[in-house]
C-alpha angles and dihedrals in degrees: 000000000000092000092050090053091052089050090053090058099038109021088231134114114196118202089207115024090189118048130206118244100238138044092237092059092044090056091051091059090073094209111083124245099255143152128209105214131192103197094197099035109161098249112187117242092010111183113240112202117195097214141063121278124255113243132200111253092226111037099014093233113150130245110274142163092269092062117103112239127205108195095186094054093034092228136120131208119228110233091213104051099009093231120153113239128187126217110250116231091243093058110122094220099043110166091229091057098045101032086214142073118299113251093251092062096059111108091232092058099073086129120041134159124216121211101208119222118230090265120033126206128253093263094069127075125240122288126221120006093255134012116277114243094192134015093212119095118233126227119193116190119208113196124196109219096180090091133093117283093248091055093047092050090053090048093050091048092052091046094052090052090050093056090068089061095057122093115253093241094054116115114236137187139173134220124176121191141186122129085339133033120235120198104197123224109227098186113144091216092065115108092194135030114273134183141170112242124214122189108247097219096053115099104218126181121234090248092053093050090050090053090052091049092050091051091050093049092048092050089057091045093230108191090208094058093112094047132076097272141041139171092298097052117034140154112277092235090060100042105029093115096045092044092050090048092048092052092048091049094054109114129197120257103258115237122176112252090232093052116132094199138076117257118261110259122181101195095150095052091049090054091049091053091047095051091045091053094048093045090050097045109028112018114185093351102116119269142166131213109208108200116195110190131172102185146006125300106258102169137050128352116355092032113166101176139008126254094251117093087216086076112073121213114252124277132199089263091053091051092048093048094046093247097121097098097174095043097072094051089044093052091049091050093050091047087061089046089051092053092049092049093051094045090054098039091241127152124218115209119184126199106189113187111174142108088230132058115278103190102276090141092063096040098043095092092057092046093048097045092050093046095239126159121250118206120185120190139148098242140008088241094061123108091235090065100039097045094043091052092051093046090054088068097046116144133217127233091280093055092252121135113258092238131094129200141208094018128171129192118202124189121210118187143170112286097258095048115083130187114222106176150001129214118199144065094323144095133212116272121240089266105087115184113193093191094064108102128336093237128059129206123170112330104006144151092068142074094213129064133191125226119191087203139006136189138173092276100049111116127183128188119225119196123204141188132203121233115251089232099047116169086218090077089073095036106033095163094062113099125233119225133216131188127198114199115193120187118186144158117232120221090259090060096254116139120227134182120200117196120194119183120184139165139207133181134251121236134196111250090238088064092082096159092056092050093047093049089058095050114116105204096191093048089049091053091049092051095044091050091054092048090048092051090049089053092046090060090062106025139051116274092241091056091052092052090050090049090051092049092049091049091052093047091051090048094049093044093050100045103024124104110229149119117256115267091004111108092178091064094055119116139157127211119250090256089062109027097085095057097071090051091054090050090053091058092042091055092055096038126111090250091074105014098068103159092092093052137065118245089253093054092048092049091050094050094047094046092054094047091050093069108030132103127263094259093050093044090054089053089053092050098039111016121213124246127199125188123212120200136167094243098062151347122304114284133190113254132191117277089246138120088244089068092067105098131172094229099050142069117229124208108203122190120187093160092242094060135012117214129196105198119195119206120232094256091048089052092052092049090049092050089051089055097241090147089063093054116092089217090067099050093141091057091052091049091049091055092048098044094053091054093043091053090049091051090051089058091051091052093062102059145067123225090044112243120235114261117217130182114191143163127233112277092014122128093251090059087079089083088065100036093052091064100043123105105256096227089145117041138161088270096054128073112273124173125223115314097349115141121257137170122236100226144114093219117119120245127244091256092055091045093053091046091055090047091055092050093051096041095057095051118113093238097041098096115061 
């Protein structure tokens, strides 16, 4: 609870809240020194300052409460590099003018947010990386027309409803694609619908597409050719009618009903045209590409499968055995798309609605690096798709979209603390520093990262290492300080800078109790899961499981209390005992056990986990289970097969889907209509409350989880049974009609028993 309270005030979750003084001791702790940071965490009573921040002339850290202030000399000392800095005369909170401390020096202002004026003073650094040509965000819609008419009608209906959620000043454009790619002309002066057509099989470079667009604009003598917009990308207030008409006029790509081949779909070419248009019209302004796709790309760049149904789409086994011929070219294509998106500050969102794979595996790197949302549903008429699309354009109390663009996060730390990697929807900035950290995980070799978009739920993991010659070893009581500087552009074009400065204390490695008391088990599980997923992208799944097992053995051997070679004497303190259980569920989760999933499903699960908070990550790893009975309120129960009872309702939340499971007796009562009888009011309320609680969980998240209601022993009950601890299986003794799981997986009890045996061995801790 203490760590959650710290997160509410800082937006940070530290794995270790007390750090060892040397790198050697940090390596012996097994779990890395890491912080899970939410740059735009909704901190209550956040101070908004209407001026630019004051930066240190040497290290560019910002003024903060840990800086030493000399009122008589009107200078302040930077706590990171210890340089003396004077207050410029133009500073809004000059000590001579206020006769008091500047706002940033108050102890309560460890986190402040600056609302930058149109022109900043000379004491601030440049924002953003290039001048903005337009304050309006751009939204480019890409519609797949190689889908059945019913699906396309549902998609168009949802899209027309979404237009009402966009601000009037937003720039909008439309591209439809099938075997060919149509870039629609939204000019008001047009008396008929026009579009530029690109052949779907041609692999055009971004520069070539821009040249073709320029030629087309010049041929029409568009007076706005030299500005930010043209007939293909216009403010919504100017082109609402033509955009609505263009969407309504889109027709499905006709495929004979007896066809034995997949429809031609040029997804890659459509993305190339979209990025070319945004780079030409609104460079570094803040834009989103919303890709609506109903099947795999079968033509042109980014192809994942051929049109013939005789060719099966790739599986994990095909990828492992080098038999996925289209995958390697597809990954290379999307790597180029990823680089173009990041260079232009553009976000790629994908809405994949299909019963088959659509190519998420190949495109996931571009979606993740740009911070885009990925929605997976069965049809465009489903609630998961419609609600997720609407929630993407949610607004705050000021009527501004809850999305930010062109953000950067910079980490400043005490001299002997070095950051060596970041895991999340980000990419390294142009400033690469080879001296930062000897290791590298994720986006490394820099202390500044770029985010094409940010929102209040975006979380990124930063990993650190301690210098082997830390000054803290001689002065362990001195704190070390970190500063997180987040620059971002709101959807209304206003630039903000949030500065969070925080401190923690060093501890001697012999002070084990102090280090253990500062261990956040849930944050550790969230960090380890991200590191494991990052390894799984490059290594075999078996190697990742072995790495995870070795990490857990080292952790238990280092911090457990036991006698050598005596497993029965092993014990962990309450601050540590929950972590091995979380690792048990992580080992058997769909994030690492991929053989039961398609590559698209695996990519989707990993992408979502890579950006969520600690609490949500824990739900993904170890789902929650509530039991509803007639004799009392709902209570949490173990995630175990023994919790499945005939006379109770279970509410299961795995983050990706929410299940309401009715026991066999409950099903029989419901069939007899007891819930309609006034004499059984409590039974009716129990049925209603379980569904209401499930709906409240659905209201919190985007993408919208799948909602499932199922009866005991029904086929849909597999979503629950697959996540339960198999304490009772077909191989164990079970009496009568007791529940059991048909599996060869070991139970949690057996797993912990093996961990104890390995942890107490003489050679277990290295």
